[in-house]
C-alpha positions in Angstrom: 0.0 0.0 0.0 1.3 3.4 -1.0 0.5 6.3 1.3 1.4 9.9 0.5 1.7 12.5 3.3 1.9 16.1 2.2 2.2 18.0 5.6 4.0 17.7 8.9 0.8 18.2 11.0 0.1 15.3 13.3 2.8 13.0 12.1 4.2 10.5 14.7 7.7 11.8 15.4 8.7 8.7 17.2 8.1 6.7 14.0 8.7 9.1 11.1 12.2 10.2 11.8 14.0 11.5 8.7 15.9 14.5 7.4 13.2 17.1 7.8 14.9 19.5 5.4 14.2 17.3 2.4 11.5 18.0 -0.2 11.0 14.2 -0.7 11.5 11.3 1.6 10.1 7.7 1.5 9.7 5.1 4.2 9.6 1.4 3.2 8.0 -0.4 6.1 5.9 -3.3 7.4 2.4 -2.9 8.7 3.7 -3.6 12.2 5.8 -0.4 12.0 9.1 -2.1 11.4 11.1 0.0 9.0 12.9 -1.8 6.1 14.6 1.3 4.8 14.5 5.0 3.9 15.0 6.8 0.6 15.6 10.5 0.0 18.8 12.5 0.1 20.0 16.0 -0.6 23.7 17.1 -0.5 23.3 20.9 -1.1 22.0 23.8 -3.1 23.7 23.4 -6.4 22.6 19.9 -7.4 19.8 18.8 -5.1 19.1 15.6 -7.1 22.7 14.5 -7.4 22.3 11.5 -5.0 18.8 10.3 -6.1 17.3 8.9 -9.2 14.3 6.9 -10.4 16.5 3.9 -11.0 17.9 4.2 -7.5 14.5 4.4 -6.0 13.5 1.3 -7.9 16.6 -0.6 -6.6 15.7 0.4 -3.1 12.1 -0.8 -3.5 13.3 -4.1 -4.9 15.6 -4.6 -2.0 12.8 -3.8 0.5 10.6 -6.4 -1.2 13.2 -9.0 -0.7 13.3 -8.2 3.0 9.5 -8.3 3.1 9.4 -11.6 1.4 11.5 -13.2 4.1 9.9 -11.3 7.0 9.9 -11.7 10.0 13.3 -13.4 9.4 15.9 -10.8 10.1 13.6 -8.5 12.1 16.1 -8.1 14.9 18.6 -6.4 12.6 15.8 -4.0 11.4 14.9 -2.8 14.8 17.7 -0.2 15.0 16.2 1.5 11.9 13.5 2.9 14.2 14.4 5.8 16.4 14.1 6.5 20.0 11.0 8.2 21.5 10.8 11.8 20.3 10.9 14.7 22.7 7.4 15.7 21.5 4.9 13.2 20.0 3.8 15.4 17.1 5.2 18.6 15.6 2.4 20.9 16.9 3.4 20.0 20.4 6.7 21.9 20.1 6.4 25.3 21.9 7.2 27.2 18.7 4.6 25.3 16.7 1.7 25.3 19.1 -0.2 27.8 16.9 -0.8 24.9 14.5 -3.5 22.2 14.8 -3.1 18.5 14.0 -4.9 19.0 10.7 -4.8 21.4 7.8 -7.6 24.0 7.4 -8.6 22.9 3.9 -11.8 25.1 4.1 -9.8 28.2 4.8 -6.1 29.1 5.3 -4.5 26.0 3.7 -0.9 27.3 3.4 -0.9 29.0 6.8 -2.2 26.0 8.6 0.4 23.6 7.1 3.5 22.6 9.1 6.4 22.4 6.6 8.8 19.6 7.5 11.8 21.9 7.9 9.9 23.8 10.6 10.3 20.7 12.8 14.1 21.0 12.6 13.8 24.8 13.3 11.6 24.0 16.4 14.2 21.5 17.7 17.0 24.1 17.1 15.1 26.6 19.2 14.8 24.1 22.1 18.6 23.6 22.1 19.3 27.4 21.8 16.9 28.3 24.7 18.5 25.6 26.9 21.6 27.8 27.3 23.8 24.8 26.6 26.1 24.5 23.6 24.4 23.2 20.5 25.0 19.4 20.1 26.7 18.3 17.0 24.0 15.8 16.2 21.3 18.5 16.1 23.4 21.0 14.1 25.1 18.6 11.7 22.2 16.3 11.3 22.0 13.5 8.7 25.6 13.6 7.6 26.2 12.6 4.0 28.5 9.5 3.4 31.0 12.1 1.9 31.9 13.2 5.5 33.6 9.7 5.8 35.2 9.9 2.3 32.7 7.8 0.3 30.2 8.7 -2.3 27.3 6.3 -3.1 26.0 5.7 -6.6 22.6 7.3 -7.2 21.3 4.4 -9.4 22.3 1.4 -7.3 21.3 0.0 -3.9 23.8 1.2 -1.3 26.7 0.8 -3.7 29.9 2.9 -3.4 30.7 5.1 -6.5 33.9 6.7 -5.2 36.3 6.7 -2.2 38.5 9.7 -1.4 42.2 8.9 -0.9 43.4 9.1 2.7 39.8 9.4 4.0 38.4 7.4 6.9 36.5 5.2 4.4 39.7 4.6 2.4 41.6 3.7 5.6 38.8 1.3 6.5 39.3 -0.5 3.2 36.1 0.5 1.3 36.5 0.5 -2.5 34.5 1.8 -5.4 32.0 -0.9 -6.5 31.5 -2.3 -3.0 27.8 -2.9 -2.1 27.2 -2.2 1.5 25.2 -5.1 2.8 25.0 -4.0 6.5 26.3 -1.0 8.4 26.2 -1.1 12.2 24.4 -4.4 11.7 21.6 -2.8 9.8 20.6 -3.8 6.2 21.5 -0.9 3.8 19.1 0.0 1.0 20.1 3.5 0.1 22.2 6.6 0.9 19.5 7.6 3.4 20.0 4.4 5.3 23.8 5.2 5.6 22.9 8.7 6.8 20.6 7.2 9.4 23.5 5.2 10.8 25.8 8.2 10.7 23.2 10.5 12.2 22.8 8.2 15.3 26.6 7.5 15.6 28.6 8.5 18.7 31.2 11.3 18.7 34.1 9.1 17.6 32.4 5.9 16.5 33.8 2.5 15.3 31.1 1.4 12.8 31.3 -2.2 11.5 30.3 -2.9 7.9 29.8 -5.9 5.7 30.3 -5.3 2.0 29.9 -7.4 -1.1 32.9 -7.2 -3.4 32.6 -9.2 -6.6 31.6 -12.6 -5.2 33.0 -12.1 -1.7 31.7 -10.7 1.5 34.2 -8.6 3.4 34.0 -7.3 7.0 35.3 -3.7 7.5 35.4 -1.2 10.3 34.9 2.5 9.9 36.7 4.7 12.4 35.8 8.4 12.7 37.6 11.0 14.8 36.2 13.7 17.1 34.5 16.5 15.2 33.9 14.4 12.1 30.4 15.8 11.6 31.8 19.4 11.1 32.7 18.5 7.5 29.0 18.6 6.7 27.6 21.7 4.8 24.4 22.9 6.5 24.1 26.2 4.5 21.6 24.7 2.1 19.1 23.7 4.7 15.8 25.5 5.1 16.2 25.2 8.9 19.5 27.1 8.7 17.6 30.2 7.8 16.6 30.8 11.4 20.2 30.0 12.6 21.3 33.0 10.5 19.0 35.1 12.5 20.4 33.8 15.7 24.2 33.9 14.9 24.7 36.1 11.8 22.1 38.8 12.5 20.3 38.0 9.3 23.3 37.7 6.9 23.6 34.9 4.4 27.3 34.3 3.6 28.9 32.6 0.6 32.6 32.0 -0.4 34.0 34.5 -2.8 34.1 33.2 -6.3 37.4 32.0 -7.6 39.5 34.8 -9.0 37.9 37.4 -6.7 40.0 36.6 -3.6 41.9 39.9 -4.1 45.0 38.5 -2.3 43.0 37.7 0.8 44.0 34.8 2.9 41.9 33.1 5.6 38.2 34.0 5.9 36.7 35.7 2.8 33.0 35.4 2.9 30.8 37.9 1.1 27.4 38.9 2.3 25.1 37.5 -0.4 21.9 38.5 1.4 21.1 40.8 4.3 17.8 41.0 6.1 16.6 44.4 7.1 13.6 43.8 9.3 13.0 42.5 12.8 15.5 40.0 14.2 16.8 39.3 10.7 17.9 42.9 10.5 20.3 43.0 13.4 23.5 43.0 11.3 22.0 45.6 8.9 21.2 47.9 11.8 24.7 47.5 13.1 26.0 48.9 9.8 26.8 45.8 7.6 25.7 45.9 4.0 25.1 43.4 1.2 28.4 42.9 -0.7 30.6 43.3 2.4 33.4 40.7 2.7 33.8 39.2 6.1 37.4 38.9 7.2 36.9 37.8 10.8 34.1 36.9 13.2 34.4 37.1 17.0 38.2 37.3 16.6 38.4 34.2 14.3 39.7 34.5 10.7 39.9 30.7 10.2 36.2 30.1 9.9 36.1 29.5 6.1 32.5 28.6 5.6 29.1 29.8 6.7 28.5 26.4 8.4 31.6 26.9 10.5 30.5 30.4 11.6 27.1 29.0 12.6 28.7 26.2 14.6 31.0 28.7 16.4 28.2 31.0 17.3 25.9 28.2 18.5 28.5 26.1 20.3 30.9 28.8 21.7 28.6 31.8 22.3 25.4 32.4 24.3 22.3 34.4 23.5 23.0 38.1 24.2 26.8 37.8 23.6 28.1 40.5 21.3 30.4 39.6 18.5 32.8 41.8 16.6 33.1 41.4 12.8 35.7 42.9 10.5 34.8 43.4 6.8 36.2 44.7 3.6 33.9 47.2 1.8 35.5 48.2 -1.4 39.0 49.2 -0.3 38.0 50.1 3.3 38.4 47.7 6.3 35.6 48.3 8.8 34.5 46.8 12.1 31.0 46.3 13.5 29.5 44.8 16.6 26.1 43.1 17.1 24.5 40.8 19.6 23.6 37.2 19.1 20.0 36.0 19.7 
């Protein structure tokens, strides 16, 4: 049976745990709520469909049907594919989403009554920020792509490695292009999203066991990841990062300078591609920053080379109300501004 859900209102967050910043995600599951696998992946802004394809989805479905045909054999290995109990049972129970009801107002304000999936991530971010504690890596760098470990999966095949980066954790573990990942952390793998699920729930410096099929052999491997491994992930594309820009960047959206426009700059060189002007998204604007400025340092740091790293610094090293000093290049002038974090 195929069921399509088009809104976040009322969904069971203890069952349907996935990357809420996606525009498409699929669960393949048994009627008893056992999850066979997930499908749906997005790596960034530029090529959002890079890691998915119709053929890849078909391969995932075929693999799930094989599991279903033997079910309940192997059920124990499938249990870790289900998440822990959610902090709130449904999205509208989050404090910042309580204005919504469990259903959509189809007779009136359809769009305004709909909870968009990325709003669930934003609501969780607010919980962490209001706690006064540093943002946990798992919440900030959620659903890491396999590329953070040095491997890229093929979009057209079932959990099959397309490329392995030299000197990466995946390379050191012995993974090779063409390997089909049979299990990771003991769980059957059907897709890139399944690999992301394992990485999302991994510890800070995990040792993740894998079983791969290489030609006609099955080979056991172990993936070792160092502290801070999640920070390789790019979160700038995420819809839920828009509110993080309000919190940390005063409403700025930052992008690396295009090649050839570095102007001899070393270290941080991020240009202000967008600048809010109203409410809490206008904090940086009211402090004096302008669209087109080039950030050279943030809170005394000139080694934060991406917008993601700036967001991580602000959320994990600074508290709400702290004031940060930024240095920018505007034309040929170097200028400094100060604004508070939210």
